[in-house]
N, C-alpha and C positions, 0 to 999 in steps of 0.2 A: 381567441384562438388563433395563434401561427399555424396555417396548412403547410406552409415550407419547413417546419421545425423537423427532424428527422426522428424516428421513431426511437424510444427510447430503449439503451441497451446498459445494462449493468453489469456486474461483474465480483467474483470475489477470486481471490489472488494467491492461498498459503504459499508459505517457504516450506519446503516439508524435513524442516530439521529436528522432528519428532510428532507425536502424535496431536490432535486436537485438541489445546486448553479450552476451556471458558470463553477467554478472550477472545479466543478466534471462534468460536460459538457465536458471539454477541457480534461481531463484523460479518458473517455469514447471514444471521438472520437479520440484520441491518438492512443488508442489500439485497437480499431478497425480496424482502418484504417492500420494498421500498420499488425495485424493478416491476414487482406483479401490483404494487395498488396503481401502479402507472399502465400497467397492460404490456412493458412492455420484455425484454428480451434476458434472462441472466443466462451468464456464460464462466465457466470455470476454467481456470487458468494456475499450473502447478508453476511457483515461481522457484526453479531449480539453476539461472544463471552462475549461483554462487557456489560451484558442486563442491570447494571442500567444504560445506557446511552441510551440505545435504548427508540426511541417513539415507542408508539402506532401508526400502520398503516401510516409508516413513508415506512417500505419494500415493502406497495401494490403500495404506491405514486411514490416511483423508480420507480417498474417495469410500470405501469402506463403512467407516463414520459417518460421511452424510445421506449417503442413502441412508443407512440405520436411522434417523435421523427423518428421513422424511425429504432432503430435500433433491429439487429435480434442474438440470442444468439443460440448457435448452442448443444444445452443438455437443461436439466433443471433447472434453479438456484438451486446454494447448499447453505443452510444457517448451520451457522456456530453452530448457538444454539443447531441444532440435531446431531452436529460430537465429542460431549463430551467423547465419547470412545475413538475413535480414538487420541485426545489429551492426555487420559490419558495412552494408551496406549507407545503414544513415550514417555512420562516423564517417564514411568514404564523401559524403555528402555537405558533412560538415567542414573537412578539413578542403573542401574543393571555395566553401565558403570564407572561409580564413575564419572562423567561428573558434575553433580553438587549437591547440600547439602543444607539441611536444614538452615533458618535464623529465629530468632529471632526477628530481629531488628525492629522499629517500623520507620514513614516518622519521626516523635518528634525528633526521637534517629538521623537520619540523617539529620538534619538538618541545620548542620553548614560542612556536608563535601562539598568536593569540587564539581563542577559544572560539569557533564559528555558535550561529544560535544552536542549532542541535547538537553540542557540546564536541565534535570534533575541530581539527585544530584548522584553522581557517587559514590558507596559502598564503605567502607573505609575497608572491607575484616575481620568484629568483628567475625563473626560466620563460615572463612571458613575453619579454622581446628578444627571445634567442636563447640556447643551449650555452653556458657556460664551457669556455677553451678544454676539451679534453674529455668533456664528458655527454653520454650516450641515453638517450630519450629511455626511459622507464614510465610514462604513461603518457595517455593525452588528455590534455584536460581543457575545459570551456572557462573561455572570455566570463567572466561574472559582468555583464553592465546592467545597468540600471536599474530601476525601482516596479517588483510587482507587485500589484494589487488584487485582491479578486475578494468575492462574498462566499466567504462557505455559509451552504445552509445553517449548519449549526453552529459550527463556533464563531459567527458573525465575520461583519470584512477583515480582513488580513493584509499586513503590508508588508514589503521586507526589502530592503536596497540589497542586492546578491551583494558587491563587492563587501560592503561594508560588514554584512552579518553573514557571508558566507564564504567568499573568494571563490577566484578561479577552482571550478568544482572537476572530479574527473569520470570520466565517460572510458575511457581501454584503462584498466588498471596495470600496474609495475608486472603481475603474475600473466596477463594477456586475455586474463575474462571481463566480460562489458562489465560495467559496474550499471548499478539496478537503475538509477535513475535513467538510462538512456534505455533499458533494457522495457521498460515499464511503457516508456514515451511509445516507442516502438509499436511495442501489442498492443496497447491500448487503444493509436492512428488504426492500425489492420484488423482490428476486431472491430472499429466504428464505436465504440464504447462513446457514450454521451454524459454519462452520470457516473463517479464514483462515490460510492460510501465505502469505507472502511475506518480501523481506529485512529485516531487525535496523535497519537506517536508519529504518524506517517504525514503528521499538519506542518511541517516544518521540509519537508520534501517537495510541494508544492510549489513553490515559488521556483526551485529549479528545472521541476517539470515542464512548470509552464511557459517559461525560459526557451527549454530545448522544444516545447512544440511550438513555439513562435520561430525559431531557429530553421525550425525541419517545415514549416508552414503545412501545419497538423491542425485538425481543430481541439479547440481548448473544452475539455469538459467543462460539466459543474460539479464542483466537490461540496460532501458535507462528510463529518469527521464525527464519528460516534467518540462519546468516552472510553478509554482504554482501560482495561481491568487490570484493576491492581492488588501484590499479597497487602498483609496487613503493615506491613515496612515500608507502602507505598510503591514497592517494585510492580514494574510491569512483569503481567505472566508472562514466563519465557520456559524454556529448554534452561537458560543458565539461571533463573531462581527457582525453577525445579519445580515448576507447575506440574500440577497432576492433571492426567490425561480427562477428558469427558465419559463418565460412565454411561455408554453406548449401550446398556441394558436396562437405562432408565431417560430415555430420551423426554418423554412428555415432562418430567422434574426439570431436564435441566433448560429446557426450551422454553418453562413457564420463568426458571428464575432469570432468565437472558431477559425476558418479557421486561419483566421487573425494575431486574439491572437499565433498561433503554426507557422509562419511564412511561410503561406502556396501560400500566394498573390494570393485570390480569386480576379476574376473580379467585380467592384465597382457596376454593375449592379445584381449579383449572388445572394443576399439577397432578390429579388423581384423575384426570378424565382421561381416553383415549389419544393416540396421538393425533388420529384423525380428526377427533374434536380441541387437539391445541389447536390443531393448522387452519382449521375453520373458524377460531374465535381470530385468532392472528390475523388472517388476513380479514376478516371483515371489523377489525379495531385500529390496525397499524397506521399509525400519524406521525409521521417522523418529525411533526413538529413539537411534540410529548415530550423526546428524547432529551435529556438535562443538559444547559449549556457547559458542559464541562468539560476538559481535557483528561481526566482521570479519577476514576471511584473504584475501591475497595469492591472486590468481587466478593459475592455471597460462598458461602461455605455449602455446596453442594454436590 
């Protein structure tokens, strides 16, 4: 054992775009149980940096639901909307190092660009060497360079050529809001996060985040991406796909369903046990290596 290794610090970081659904519960449960198995800390962050998508009252609803389910976090929750100065400081650091450049391109101008790995439009490099004459900057982009490789504890070895697979990516949007990729890297570094356990819908974001970690000179956490819960049509559970909110009146049943989804094989009658008994079994039997090596799976009808 490396005595110099930092203590385990994990986190759950929901976006307040609506109430928690089953997919959110899966991510919360996996990250929480792994932190507790490692005798580490588990932090909570509300990712509301994208203010137009924030639903009034959703943050409070998320905290209430997590409490009713028996989750316990180890410090006060952090709201991204209160950390704008930290993101601005990080952007200034990137500017000083020449890692970013101003961009005048609109989405309409990029409509015919090739698709990136995550389904977005890959930036064609129009403003990389300077703004076109007469154009004003709308956003700031990072120069995507190099190949990022990392081992994901659940999904296995990963490799992404940033220029080919993603292109120069945005860190300050045209509407003046900081992009998720920058905010999450700054937040994780400031919180001392050592391990990130989250849904595999964010797996394709990891290379950009690791790239930013290198540029900003902050530590790279270990990653474990859990299968994403989908509906019967294969769509990720979300507000857009009309995912149902978790029934917080029957937390034990929902937790057992999440455990089963994560490959933990709970006893058939555990859902009839008390919430305390479910948590006791979960803490005693949780193993990350039992999680299916899948990027997505259909959620149970619970």
